[in-house]
Each structure stands twice: as structure tokens, then as C-alpha cells.
CHARMM-style PDB file with segment names, atoms N, HN, CA, C and O in Angstrom:
ATOM      1  N   MET     1     132.402  80.116 159.157  1.00  0.00      PROA
ATOM      2  CA  MET     1     132.026  80.035 160.801  1.00  0.00      PROA
ATOM      3  C   MET     1     131.713  78.538 161.069  1.00  0.00      PROA
ATOM      4  O   MET     1     131.070  77.821 160.301  1.00  0.00      PROA
ATOM      5  N   SER     2     132.203  78.189 162.154  1.00  0.00      PROA
ATOM      6  HN  SER     2     132.725  78.771 162.778  1.00  0.00      PROA
ATOM      7  CA  SER     2     131.933  76.880 162.744  1.00  0.00      PROA
ATOM      8  C   SER     2     130.775  77.033 163.504  1.00  0.00      PROA
ATOM      9  O   SER     2     130.347  78.147 163.806  1.00  0.00      PROA
ATOM     10  N   LEU     3     130.146  75.810 163.889  1.00  0.00      PROA
ATOM     11  HN  LEU     3     130.493  74.905 163.643  1.00  0.00      PROA
ATOM     12  CA  LEU     3     129.084  75.745 164.839  1.00  0.00      PROA
ATOM     13  C   LEU     3     129.442  76.206 166.083  1.00  0.00      PROA
ATOM     14  O   LEU     3     128.607  76.824 166.744  1.00  0.00      PROA
ATOM     15  N   ARG     4     130.773  75.966 166.598  1.00  0.00      PROA
ATOM     16  HN  ARG     4     131.451  75.464 166.061  1.00  0.00      PROA
ATOM     17  CA  ARG     4     131.234  76.415 168.087  1.00  0.00      PROA
ATOM     18  C   ARG     4     131.066  78.022 167.874  1.00  0.00      PROA
ATOM     19  O   ARG     4     130.322  78.569 168.688  1.00  0.00      PROA
ATOM     20  N   ARG     5     131.597  78.746 166.996  1.00  0.00      PROA
ATOM     21  HN  ARG     5     132.201  78.302 166.335  1.00  0.00      PROA
ATOM     22  CA  ARG     5     131.474  80.049 166.847  1.00  0.00      PROA
ATOM     23  C   ARG     5     130.110  80.440 166.730  1.00  0.00      PROA
ATOM     24  O   ARG     5     129.884  81.527 167.261  1.00  0.00      PROA
ATOM     25  N   LEU     6     129.223  79.937 166.247  1.00  0.00      PROA
ATOM     26  HN  LEU     6     129.406  79.053 165.815  1.00  0.00      PROA
ATOM     27  CA  LEU     6     127.764  80.304 166.318  1.00  0.00      PROA
ATOM     28  C   LEU     6     127.106  80.200 167.442  1.00  0.00      PROA
ATOM     29  O   LEU     6     126.218  81.007 167.715  1.00  0.00      PROA
ATOM     30  N   LEU     7     127.377  79.386 168.104  1.00  0.00      PROA
ATOM     31  HN  LEU     7     128.099  78.731 167.882  1.00  0.00      PROA
ATOM     32  CA  LEU     7     126.819  79.124 169.521  1.00  0.00      PROA
ATOM     33  C   LEU     7     127.593  80.201 170.725  1.00  0.00      PROA
ATOM     34  O   LEU     7     127.018  80.618 171.731  1.00  0.00      PROA
ATOM     35  N   VAL     8     128.727  80.451 170.414  1.00  0.00      PROA
ATOM     36  HN  VAL     8     129.194  80.112 169.596  1.00  0.00      PROA
ATOM     37  CA  VAL     8     129.170  81.447 171.348  1.00  0.00      PROA
ATOM     38  C   VAL     8     128.510  82.927 170.886  1.00  0.00      PROA
ATOM     39  O   VAL     8     128.193  83.783 171.712  1.00  0.00      PROA
ATOM     40  N   SER     9     128.384  83.059 169.708  1.00  0.00      PROA
ATOM     41  HN  SER     9     128.641  82.364 169.037  1.00  0.00      PROA
ATOM     42  CA  SER     9     127.493  84.349 169.163  1.00  0.00      PROA
ATOM     43  C   SER     9     126.317  84.481 169.798  1.00  0.00      PROA
ATOM     44  O   SER     9     125.937  85.541 170.297  1.00  0.00      PROA
ATOM     45  N   ILE    10     125.619  83.311 169.814  1.00  0.00      PROA
ATOM     46  HN  ILE    10     125.927  82.450 169.409  1.00  0.00      PROA
ATOM     47  CA  ILE    10     124.149  83.295 170.300  1.00  0.00      PROA
ATOM     48  C   ILE    10     124.230  83.586 171.883  1.00  0.00      PROA
ATOM     49  O   ILE    10     123.366  84.280 172.420  1.00  0.00      PROA
ATOM     50  N   PHE    11     125.286  83.037 172.600  1.00  0.00      PROA
ATOM     51  HN  PHE    11     125.987  82.474 172.164  1.00  0.00      PROA
ATOM     52  CA  PHE    11     125.422  82.978 173.835  1.00  0.00      PROA
ATOM     53  C   PHE    11     125.589  84.613 174.385  1.00  0.00      PROA
ATOM     54  O   PHE    11     125.031  85.114 175.361  1.00  0.00      PROA
ATOM     55  N   TYR    12     126.594  85.301 173.374  1.00  0.00      PROA
ATOM     56  HN  TYR    12     127.048  84.895 172.581  1.00  0.00      PROA
ATOM     57  CA  TYR    12     126.718  86.744 173.894  1.00  0.00      PROA
ATOM     58  C   TYR    12     125.450  87.607 173.268  1.00  0.00      PROA
ATOM     59  O   TYR    12     125.174  88.733 173.682  1.00  0.00      PROA
ATOM     60  N   TYR    13     124.811  87.020 172.352  1.00  0.00      PROA
ATOM     61  HN  TYR    13     125.035  86.105 172.016  1.00  0.00      PROA
ATOM     62  CA  TYR    13     123.806  87.677 171.694  1.00  0.00      PROA
ATOM     63  C   TYR    13     122.584  87.794 172.904  1.00  0.00      PROA
ATOM     64  O   TYR    13     122.057  88.853 173.244  1.00  0.00      PROA
ATOM     65  N   ARG    14     122.296  86.551 173.418  1.00  0.00      PROA
ATOM     66  HN  ARG    14     122.724  85.690 173.143  1.00  0.00      PROA
ATOM     67  CA  ARG    14     121.045  86.520 174.421  1.00  0.00      PROA
ATOM     68  C   ARG    14     121.628  87.103 175.717  1.00  0.00      PROA
ATOM     69  O   ARG    14     120.803  87.297 176.610  1.00  0.00      PROA
ATOM     70  N   ASN    15     122.887  87.411 175.969  1.00  0.00      PROA
ATOM     71  HN  ASN    15     123.557  87.253 175.244  1.00  0.00      PROA
ATOM     72  CA  ASN    15     123.175  88.012 177.352  1.00  0.00      PROA
ATOM     73  C   ASN    15     123.080  89.583 176.884  1.00  0.00      PROA
ATOM     74  O   ASN    15     122.868  90.427 177.755  1.00  0.00      PROA
ATOM     75  N   LEU    16     123.189  89.862 175.927  1.00  0.00      PROA
ATOM     76  HN  LEU    16     123.361  89.177 175.219  1.00  0.00      PROA
ATOM     77  CA  LEU    16     123.185  91.361 175.531  1.00  0.00      PROA
ATOM     78  C   LEU    16     121.652  91.735 175.584  1.00  0.00      PROA
ATOM     79  O   LEU    16     121.217  92.712 176.194  1.00  0.00      PROA
ATOM     80  N   ILE    17     121.021  90.991 174.992  1.00  0.00      PROA
ATOM     81  HN  ILE    17     121.374  90.198 174.497  1.00  0.00      PROA
ATOM     82  CA  ILE    17     119.406  91.199 174.965  1.00  0.00      PROA
ATOM     83  C   ILE    17     118.770  91.312 176.372  1.00  0.00      PROA
ATOM     84  O   ILE    17     117.859  92.064 176.718  1.00  0.00      PROA
ATOM     85  N   GLN    18     119.488  90.346 177.152  1.00  0.00      PROA
ATOM     86  HN  GLN    18     120.228  89.735 176.871  1.00  0.00      PROA
ATOM     87  CA  GLN    18     118.795  90.434 178.552  1.00  0.00      PROA
ATOM     88  C   GLN    18     119.342  91.733 179.494  1.00  0.00      PROA
ATOM     89  O   GLN    18     118.694  92.278 180.387  1.00  0.00      PROA
ATOM     90  N   LEU    19     120.676  92.070 179.061  1.00  0.00      PROA
ATOM     91  HN  LEU    19     121.202  91.627 178.336  1.00  0.00      PROA
ATOM     92  CA  LEU    19     121.136  93.118 179.754  1.00  0.00      PROA
ATOM     93  C   LEU    19     120.462  94.460 179.155  1.00  0.00      PROA
ATOM     94  O   LEU    19     120.321  95.438 179.889  1.00  0.00      PROA
ATOM     95  N   ALA    20     120.135  94.479 178.088  1.00  0.00      PROA
ATOM     96  HN  ALA    20     120.250  93.684 177.491  1.00  0.00      PROA
ATOM     97  CA  ALA    20     119.658  95.950 177.268  1.00  0.00      PROA
ATOM     98  C   ALA    20     118.251  95.804 177.166  1.00  0.00      PROA
ATOM     99  O   ALA    20     117.739  96.728 176.534  1.00  0.00      PROA
ATOM    100  N   GLN    21     117.367  94.847 177.626  1.00  0.00      PROA
ATOM    101  HN  GLN    21     117.783  94.096 178.140  1.00  0.00      PROA
ATOM    102  CA  GLN    21     116.084  94.678 177.194  1.00  0.00      PROA
ATOM    103  C   GLN    21     115.126  96.131 177.403  1.00  0.00      PROA
ATOM    104  O   GLN    21     114.346  96.655 176.607  1.00  0.00      PROA
ATOM    105  N   ASP    22     115.479  96.507 178.666  1.00  0.00      PROA
ATOM    106  HN  ASP    22     116.112  96.081 179.312  1.00  0.00      PROA
ATOM    107  CA  ASP    22     115.038  98.006 178.960  1.00  0.00      PROA
ATOM    108  C   ASP    22     115.197  99.298 177.973  1.00  0.00      PROA
ATOM    109  O   ASP    22     114.360 100.189 177.827  1.00  0.00      PROA
ATOM    110  N   GLU    23     116.505  99.189 177.309  1.00  0.00      PROA
ATOM    111  HN  GLU    23     117.186  98.466 177.427  1.00  0.00      PROA
ATOM    112  CA  GLU    23     116.723 100.208 176.565  1.00  0.00      PROA
ATOM    113  C   GLU    23     116.603 100.050 175.235  1.00  0.00      PROA
ATOM    114  O   GLU    23     116.479 101.056 174.538  1.00  0.00      PROA
ATOM    115  N   TYR    24     116.618  98.712 174.629  1.00  0.00      PROA
ATOM    116  HN  TYR    24     116.718  97.894 175.195  1.00  0.00      PROA
ATOM    117  CA  TYR    24     116.597  98.576 173.335  1.00  0.00      PROA
ATOM    118  C   TYR    24     115.198  97.569 173.168  1.00  0.00      PROA
ATOM    119  O   TYR    24     114.865  96.759 174.033  1.00  0.00      PROA
ATOM    120  N   GLN    25     114.519  97.773 171.992  1.00  0.00      PROA
ATOM    121  HN  GLN    25     114.789  98.431 171.290  1.00  0.00      PROA
ATOM    122  CA  GLN    25     113.313  96.783 171.725  1.00  0.00      PROA
ATOM    123  C   GLN    25     113.690  95.786 170.778  1.00  0.00      PROA
ATOM    124  O   GLN    25     113.003  94.767 170.706  1.00  0.00      PROA
ATOM    125  N   LEU    26     114.627  95.926 170.087  1.00  0.00      PROA
ATOM    126  HN  LEU    26     115.185  96.754 170.146  1.00  0.00      PROA
ATOM    127  CA  LEU    26     115.163  95.017 169.222  1.00  0.00      PROA
ATOM    128  C   LEU    26     116.422  94.910 168.960  1.00  0.00      PROA
ATOM    129  O   LEU    26     116.991  95.986 168.771  1.00  0.00      PROA
ATOM    130  N   ILE    27     117.137  93.843 168.874  1.00  0.00      PROA
ATOM    131  HN  ILE    27     116.674  92.970 169.028  1.00  0.00      PROA
ATOM    132  CA  ILE    27     118.570  93.916 168.783  1.00  0.00      PROA
ATOM    133  C   ILE    27     118.960  92.793 167.630  1.00  0.00      PROA
ATOM    134  O   ILE    27     118.583  91.627 167.743  1.00  0.00      PROA
ATOM    135  N   TYR    28     119.672  93.208 166.622  1.00  0.00      PROA
ATOM    136  HN  TYR    28     119.979  94.155 166.530  1.00  0.00      PROA
ATOM    137  CA  TYR    28     120.014  92.338 165.350  1.00  0.00      PROA
ATOM    138  C   TYR    28     121.627  91.878 165.552  1.00  0.00      PROA
ATOM    139  O   TYR    28     122.554  92.577 165.960  1.00  0.00      PROA
ATOM    140  N   LEU    29     121.644  90.525 165.147  1.00  0.00      PROA
ATOM    141  HN  LEU    29     120.890  89.957 164.815  1.00  0.00      PROA
ATOM    142  CA  LEU    29     123.114  90.318 164.782  1.00  0.00      PROA
ATOM    143  C   LEU    29     123.486  90.405 163.558  1.00  0.00      PROA
ATOM    144  O   LEU    29     122.992  89.651 162.719  1.00  0.00      PROA
ATOM    145  N   ALA    30     124.388  91.304 163.238  1.00  0.00      PROA
ATOM    146  HN  ALA    30     124.789  91.916 163.919  1.00  0.00      PROA
ATOM    147  CA  ALA    30     125.069  91.525 161.992  1.00  0.00      PROA
ATOM    148  C   ALA    30     125.715  90.255 161.481  1.00  0.00      PROA
ATOM    149  O   ALA    30     126.362  89.543 162.249  1.00  0.00      PROA
ATOM    150  N   ILE    31     125.564  89.968 160.259  1.00  0.00      PROA
ATOM    151  HN  ILE    31     125.039  90.546 159.635  1.00  0.00      PROA
ATOM    152  CA  ILE    31     126.275  88.827 159.492  1.00  0.00      PROA
ATOM    153  C   ILE    31     126.589  89.462 158.247  1.00  0.00      PROA
ATOM    154  O   ILE    31     125.784  90.200 157.679  1.00  0.00      PROA
ATOM    155  N   LYS    32     127.810  89.185 157.771  1.00  0.00      PROA
ATOM    156  HN  LYS    32     128.465  88.586 158.232  1.00  0.00      PROA
ATOM    157  CA  LYS    32     128.402  89.366 156.257  1.00  0.00      PROA
ATOM    158  C   LYS    32     127.533  88.556 155.441  1.00  0.00      PROA
ATOM    159  O   LYS    32     127.154  87.488 155.922  1.00  0.00      PROA
ATOM    160  N   ASP    33     127.134  88.906 154.222  1.00  0.00      PROA
ATOM    161  HN  ASP    33     127.442  89.774 153.832  1.00  0.00      PROA
ATOM    162  CA  ASP    33     126.459  88.262 153.301  1.00  0.00      PROA
ATOM    163  C   ASP    33     126.850  87.120 152.785  1.00  0.00      PROA
ATOM    164  O   ASP    33     126.041  86.225 152.539  1.00  0.00      PROA
ATOM    165  N   ASN    34     128.314  86.993 152.528  1.00  0.00      PROA
ATOM    166  HN  ASN    34     128.971  87.719 152.728  1.00  0.00      PROA
ATOM    167  CA  ASN    34     128.817  85.674 152.116  1.00  0.00      PROA
ATOM    168  C   ASN    34     128.812  84.486 153.363  1.00  0.00      PROA
ATOM    169  O   ASN    34     128.696  83.285 153.119  1.00  0.00      PROA
ATOM    170  N   ILE    35     128.918  84.893 154.349  1.00  0.00      PROA
ATOM    171  HN  ILE    35     129.013  85.869 154.547  1.00  0.00      PROA
ATOM    172  CA  ILE    35     128.759  84.120 155.662  1.00  0.00      PROA
ATOM    173  C   ILE    35     127.376  83.758 155.563  1.00  0.00      PROA
ATOM    174  O   ILE    35     127.252  82.538 155.666  1.00  0.00      PROA
ATOM    175  N   TYR    36     126.225  84.396 155.391  1.00  0.00      PROA
ATOM    176  HN  TYR    36     126.325  85.388 155.308  1.00  0.00      PROA
ATOM    177  CA  TYR    36     124.819  84.215 155.631  1.00  0.00      PROA
ATOM    178  C   TYR    36     124.684  83.208 154.637  1.00  0.00      PROA
ATOM    179  O   TYR    36     124.151  82.144 154.955  1.00  0.00      PROA
ATOM    180  N   GLU    37     125.121  83.407 153.396  1.00  0.00      PROA
ATOM    181  HN  GLU    37     125.554  84.271 153.138  1.00  0.00      PROA
ATOM    182  CA  GLU    37     124.939  82.623 152.237  1.00  0.00      PROA
ATOM    183  C   GLU    37     125.451  81.057 152.220  1.00  0.00      PROA
ATOM    184  O   GLU    37     124.809  80.119 151.748  1.00  0.00      PROA
ATOM    185  N   THR    38     126.613  80.990 152.773  1.00  0.00      PROA
ATOM    186  HN  THR    38     127.135  81.752 153.157  1.00  0.00      PROA
ATOM    187  CA  THR    38     127.381  79.835 152.868  1.00  0.00      PROA
ATOM    188  C   THR    38     127.456  79.024 154.196  1.00  0.00      PROA
ATOM    189  O   THR    38     127.962  77.908 154.325  1.00  0.00      PROA
ATOM    190  N   PHE    39     126.806  79.856 155.255  1.00  0.00      PROA
ATOM    191  HN  PHE    39     126.395  80.762 155.151  1.00  0.00      PROA
ATOM    192  CA  PHE    39     126.614  78.954 156.474  1.00  0.00      PROA
ATOM    193  C   PHE    39     125.207  78.936 156.925  1.00  0.00      PROA
ATOM    194  O   PHE    39     124.602  77.872 157.050  1.00  0.00      PROA
ATOM    195  N   PHE    40     124.541  80.359 157.233  1.00  0.00      PROA
ATOM    196  HN  PHE    40     125.033  81.223 157.131  1.00  0.00      PROA
ATOM    197  CA  PHE    40     123.326  80.519 157.774  1.00  0.00      PROA
ATOM    198  C   PHE    40     122.104  79.920 156.947  1.00  0.00      PROA
ATOM    199  O   PHE    40     121.014  79.920 157.519  1.00  0.00      PROA
ATOM    200  N   LEU    41     122.173  79.471 155.809  1.00  0.00      PROA
ATOM    201  HN  LEU    41     123.058  79.471 155.344  1.00  0.00      PROA
ATOM    202  CA  LEU    41     121.123  78.921 155.081  1.00  0.00      PROA
ATOM    203  C   LEU    41     121.046  77.362 155.133  1.00  0.00      PROA
ATOM    204  O   LEU    41     120.214  76.675 154.541  1.00  0.00      PROA
ATOM    205  N   ARG    42     122.056  76.918 155.943  1.00  0.00      PROA
ATOM    206  HN  ARG    42     122.733  77.476 156.424  1.00  0.00      PROA
ATOM    207  CA  ARG    42     121.938  75.476 156.192  1.00  0.00      PROA
ATOM    208  C   ARG    42     120.819  75.186 157.009  1.00  0.00      PROA
ATOM    209  O   ARG    42     120.584  76.029 157.875  1.00  0.00      PROA
ATOM    210  N   LYS    43     120.051  74.174 156.948  1.00  0.00      PROA
ATOM    211  HN  LYS    43     120.242  73.489 156.244  1.00  0.00      PROA
ATOM    212  CA  LYS    43     119.012  73.844 157.619  1.00  0.00      PROA
ATOM    213  C   LYS    43     119.045  73.697 159.062  1.00  0.00      PROA
ATOM    214  O   LYS    43     118.151  74.161 159.770  1.00  0.00      PROA
ATOM    215  N   SER    44     120.261  72.932 159.620  1.00  0.00      PROA
ATOM    216  HN  SER    44     120.988  72.556 159.045  1.00  0.00      PROA
ATOM    217  CA  SER    44     120.462  72.972 160.862  1.00  0.00      PROA
ATOM    218  C   SER    44     120.547  74.282 161.801  1.00  0.00      PROA
ATOM    219  O   SER    44     120.004  74.458 162.891  1.00  0.00      PROA
ATOM    220  N   ILE    45     121.514  75.287 160.956  1.00  0.00      PROA
ATOM    221  HN  ILE    45     121.955  75.144 160.071  1.00  0.00      PROA
ATOM    222  CA  ILE    45     121.933  76.558 161.499  1.00  0.00      PROA
ATOM    223  C   ILE    45     120.361  77.478 161.447  1.00  0.00      PROA
ATOM    224  O   ILE    45     120.009  78.233 162.353  1.00  0.00      PROA
ATOM    225  N   GLU    46     119.603  77.226 160.258  1.00  0.00      PROA
ATOM    226  HN  GLU    46     119.889  76.613 159.522  1.00  0.00      PROA
ATOM    227  CA  GLU    46     118.422  77.857 160.492  1.00  0.00      PROA
ATOM    228  C   GLU    46     117.540  77.581 161.560  1.00  0.00      PROA
ATOM    229  O   GLU    46     116.923  78.468 162.151  1.00  0.00      PROA
ATOM    230  N   ALA    47     117.464  76.412 161.817  1.00  0.00      PROA
ATOM    231  HN  ALA    47     117.965  75.692 161.336  1.00  0.00      PROA
ATOM    232  CA  ALA    47     116.735  75.824 163.059  1.00  0.00      PROA
ATOM    233  C   ALA    47     117.263  76.382 164.432  1.00  0.00      PROA
ATOM    234  O   ALA    47     116.531  76.520 165.413  1.00  0.00      PROA
ATOM    235  N   VAL    48     118.647  76.700 164.408  1.00  0.00      PROA
ATOM    236  HN  VAL    48     119.241  76.588 163.611  1.00  0.00      PROA
ATOM    237  CA  VAL    48     119.165  77.119 165.760  1.00  0.00      PROA
ATOM    238  C   VAL    48     118.836  78.529 165.690  1.00  0.00      PROA
ATOM    239  O   VAL    48     118.444  78.970 166.771  1.00  0.00      PROA
ATOM    240  N   VAL    49     118.881  79.443 164.655  1.00  0.00      PROA
ATOM    241  HN  VAL    49     119.199  79.084 163.777  1.00  0.00      PROA
ATOM    242  CA  VAL    49     118.597  80.804 164.584  1.00  0.00      PROA
ATOM    243  C   VAL    49     116.858  80.909 164.965  1.00  0.00      PROA
ATOM    244  O   VAL    49     116.382  81.899 165.519  1.00  0.00      PROA
ATOM    245  N   LYS    50     116.271  80.040 164.670  1.00  0.00      PROA
ATOM    246  HN  LYS    50     116.658  79.236 164.219  1.00  0.00      PROA
ATOM    247  CA  LYS    50     114.750  80.240 164.642  1.00  0.00      PROA
ATOM    248  C   LYS    50     114.472  79.791 166.181  1.00  0.00      PROA
ATOM    249  O   LYS    50     113.684  80.485 166.823  1.00  0.00      PROA
ATOM    250  N   LEU    51     115.020  78.772 166.745  1.00  0.00      PROA
ATOM    251  HN  LEU    51     115.660  78.208 166.223  1.00  0.00      PROA
ATOM    252  CA  LEU    51     114.832  78.358 168.180  1.00  0.00      PROA
ATOM    253  C   LEU    51     114.874  79.467 169.025  1.00  0.00      PROA
ATOM    254  O   LEU    51     114.052  79.825 169.869  1.00  0.00      PROA
ATOM    255  N   ASN    52     116.164  80.072 168.621  1.00  0.00      PROA
ATOM    256  HN  ASN    52     116.832  79.781 167.935  1.00  0.00      PROA
ATOM    257  CA  ASN    52     116.910  80.986 169.673  1.00  0.00      PROA
ATOM    258  C   ASN    52     116.216  82.402 169.520  1.00  0.00      PROA
ATOM    259  O   ASN    52     116.423  83.338 170.293  1.00  0.00      PROA
ATOM    260  N   GLN    53     115.333  82.444 168.385  1.00  0.00      PROA
ATOM    261  HN  GLN    53     115.165  81.684 167.758  1.00  0.00      PROA
ATOM    262  CA  GLN    53     114.801  83.820 168.110  1.00  0.00      PROA
ATOM    263  C   GLN    53     115.501  84.883 167.707  1.00  0.00      PROA
ATOM    264  O   GLN    53     115.182  86.032 168.012  1.00  0.00      PROA
ATOM    265  N   ILE    54     116.419  84.611 167.054  1.00  0.00      PROA
ATOM    266  HN  ILE    54     116.679  83.678 166.806  1.00  0.00      PROA
ATOM    267  CA  ILE    54     117.623  85.782 166.647  1.00  0.00      PROA
ATOM    268  C   ILE    54     117.393  86.399 165.442  1.00  0.00      PROA
ATOM    269  O   ILE    54     117.253  85.867 164.341  1.00  0.00      PROA
ATOM    270  N   ASN    55     117.360  87.815 165.798  1.00  0.00      PROA
ATOM    271  HN  ASN    55     117.474  88.248 166.693  1.00  0.00      PROA
ATOM    272  CA  ASN    55     117.247  88.647 164.681  1.00  0.00      PROA
ATOM    273  C   ASN    55     118.402  88.751 163.792  1.00  0.00      PROA
ATOM    274  O   ASN    55     119.487  88.762 164.372  1.00  0.00      PROA
ATOM    275  N   LEU    56     118.420  88.836 162.419  1.00  0.00      PROA
ATOM    276  HN  LEU    56     117.538  88.828 161.947  1.00  0.00      PROA
ATOM    277  CA  LEU    56     119.515  88.959 161.624  1.00  0.00      PROA
ATOM    278  C   LEU    56     119.460  90.185 160.892  1.00  0.00      PROA
ATOM    279  O   LEU    56     118.412  90.708 160.514  1.00  0.00      PROA
ATOM    280  N   LEU    57     120.621  90.638 160.698  1.00  0.00      PROA
ATOM    281  HN  LEU    57     121.472  90.213 161.005  1.00  0.00      PROA
ATOM    282  CA  LEU    57     120.777  91.849 159.717  1.00  0.00      PROA
ATOM    283  C   LEU    57     122.113  91.289 158.675  1.00  0.00      PROA
ATOM    284  O   LEU    57     123.258  91.074 159.071  1.00  0.00      PROA
ATOM    285  N   ILE    58     121.706  91.160 157.531  1.00  0.00      PROA
ATOM    286  HN  ILE    58     120.775  91.335 157.209  1.00  0.00      PROA
ATOM    287  CA  ILE    58     122.813  90.776 156.371  1.00  0.00      PROA
ATOM    288  C   ILE    58     123.146  92.044 155.858  1.00  0.00      PROA
ATOM    289  O   ILE    58     122.362  92.909 155.468  1.00  0.00      PROA
ATOM    290  N   VAL    59     124.553  92.086 155.894  1.00  0.00      PROA
ATOM    291  HN  VAL    59     125.190  91.383 156.211  1.00  0.00      PROA
ATOM    292  CA  VAL    59     125.028  93.234 155.538  1.00  0.00      PROA
ATOM    293  C   VAL    59     126.312  92.801 154.383  1.00  0.00      PROA
ATOM    294  O   VAL    59     127.082  91.854 154.542  1.00  0.00      PROA
ATOM    295  N   ASN    60     126.313  93.710 153.255  1.00  0.00      PROA
ATOM    296  HN  ASN    60     125.688  94.480 153.125  1.00  0.00      PROA
ATOM    297  CA  ASN    60     127.334  93.871 152.374  1.00  0.00      PROA
ATOM    298  C   ASN    60     128.374  94.716 152.792  1.00  0.00      PROA
ATOM    299  O   ASN    60     128.230  95.935 152.894  1.00  0.00      PROA
ATOM    300  N   MET    61     129.657  93.978 153.096  1.00  0.00      PROA
ATOM    301  HN  MET    61     129.774  92.988 153.013  1.00  0.00      PROA
ATOM    302  CA  MET    61     130.705  94.927 153.736  1.00  0.00      PROA
ATOM    303  C   MET    61     131.342  95.815 152.699  1.00  0.00      PROA
ATOM    304  O   MET    61     131.621  96.984 152.966  1.00  0.00      PROA
ATOM    305  N   GLU    62     131.573  95.283 151.531  1.00  0.00      PROA
ATOM    306  HN  GLU    62     131.346  94.333 151.314  1.00  0.00      PROA
ATOM    307  CA  GLU    62     132.243  95.776 150.560  1.00  0.00      PROA
ATOM    308  C   GLU    62     131.436  97.046 150.018  1.00  0.00      PROA
ATOM    309  O   GLU    62     132.056  98.048 149.664  1.00  0.00      PROA
ATOM    310  N   GLY    63     130.098  96.988 149.961  1.00  0.00      PROA
ATOM    311  HN  GLY    63     129.594  96.174 150.249  1.00  0.00      PROA
ATOM    312  CA  GLY    63     129.295  98.165 149.654  1.00  0.00      PROA
ATOM    313  C   GLY    63     129.015  98.918 150.496  1.00  0.00      PROA
ATOM    314  O   GLY    63     128.604 100.054 150.260  1.00  0.00      PROA
ATOM    315  N   GLU    64     129.212  98.348 151.865  1.00  0.00      PROA
ATOM    316  HN  GLU    64     129.546  97.425 152.056  1.00  0.00      PROA
ATOM    317  CA  GLU    64     128.620  99.013 153.213  1.00  0.00      PROA
ATOM    318  C   GLU    64     126.962  99.313 152.880  1.00  0.00      PROA
ATOM    319  O   GLU    64     126.428 100.416 153.001  1.00  0.00      PROA
ATOM    320  N   GLU    65     126.385  98.242 152.499  1.00  0.00      PROA
ATOM    321  HN  GLU    65     126.818  97.346 152.401  1.00  0.00      PROA
ATOM    322  CA  GLU    65     125.010  98.437 152.790  1.00  0.00      PROA
ATOM    323  C   GLU    65     124.240  97.270 153.393  1.00  0.00      PROA
ATOM    324  O   GLU    65     124.766  96.159 153.469  1.00  0.00      PROA
ATOM    325  N   ILE    66     123.035  97.497 153.811  1.00  0.00      PROA
ATOM    326  HN  ILE    66     122.608  98.399 153.749  1.00  0.00      PROA
ATOM    327  CA  ILE    66     122.256  96.362 154.317  1.00  0.00      PROA
ATOM    328  C   ILE    66     121.403  95.493 153.200  1.00  0.00      PROA
ATOM    329  O   ILE    66     120.617  96.060 152.441  1.00  0.00      PROA
ATOM    330  N   ILE    67     121.592  94.289 153.173  1.00  0.00      PROA
ATOM    331  HN  ILE    67     122.231  93.829 153.790  1.00  0.00      PROA
ATOM    332  CA  ILE    67     121.051  93.607 152.242  1.00  0.00      PROA
ATOM    333  C   ILE    67     119.559  93.122 152.608  1.00  0.00      PROA
ATOM    334  O   ILE    67     118.654  93.085 151.774  1.00  0.00      PROA
ATOM    335  N   LYS    68     119.421  92.767 153.912  1.00  0.00      PROA
ATOM    336  HN  LYS    68     120.156  92.797 154.589  1.00  0.00      PROA
ATOM    337  CA  LYS    68     118.279  91.982 154.323  1.00  0.00      PROA
ATOM    338  C   LYS    68     118.241  92.130 155.781  1.00  0.00      PROA
ATOM    339  O   LYS    68     119.296  92.030 156.407  1.00  0.00      PROA
ATOM    340  N   TRP    69     116.927  92.401 156.499  1.00  0.00      PROA
ATOM    341  HN  TRP    69     116.070  92.483 155.990  1.00  0.00      PROA
ATOM    342  CA  TRP    69     116.472  92.432 157.744  1.00  0.00      PROA
ATOM    343  C   TRP    69     115.575  91.086 157.822  1.00  0.00      PROA
ATOM    344  O   TRP    69     114.643  90.834 157.058  1.00  0.00      PROA
ATOM    345  N   ILE    70     116.079  90.167 159.014  1.00  0.00      PROA
ATOM    346  HN  ILE    70     116.836  90.371 159.635  1.00  0.00      PROA
ATOM    347  CA  ILE    70     115.292  88.992 159.148  1.00  0.00      PROA
ATOM    348  C   ILE    70     115.035  88.952 160.984  1.00  0.00      PROA
ATOM    349  O   ILE    70     115.852  88.893 161.903  1.00  0.00      PROA
ATOM    350  N   ASP    71     113.643  89.009 160.975  1.00  0.00      PROA
ATOM    351  HN  ASP    71     112.979  89.057 160.229  1.00  0.00      PROA
ATOM    352  CA  ASP    71     112.991  88.949 162.437  1.00  0.00      PROA
ATOM    353  C   ASP    71     112.421  87.617 162.623  1.00  0.00      PROA
ATOM    354  OT1 ASP    71     111.860  87.327 163.679  1.00  0.00      PROA
TER     355      ASP     71
END
């Protein structure tokens, strides 16, 4: 995943939160576990996620299970 794709995802995530704020209290951005481990653990990406207050849901797609919830 590139930084550009991350920023686009954040843009859509933020718009979704604004549009759905009356209907949903929390919205999570689902991330494949291998993408989380190789991309989202970088210090710069962690800073962007924290700055934008993005809730993450880490998912193992093969096992169809939630690995971690991060608020």
C-alpha cells in the first residue's frame, strides 16, 4: 500500500464518519493483517493514523477472523 492510497482511504474514511455520525458511534477501517504488519507499523503511518484518529480493525482474511481492534 502506498502513502497515496492511505491518504485516499483516510479521505473516504473521514467523509464516511461525517455522513454517518448520527447513525454510527464508531467506524473502523478494516486492514488485512499482512498490510498492517508491513505498512501500518511504520512510525510515519502510525503518526498519520493517530493524528486522524482512525480506528483500525485488523483482519486475517484467510482465516476470516478479527485479529485486533485499535481505537
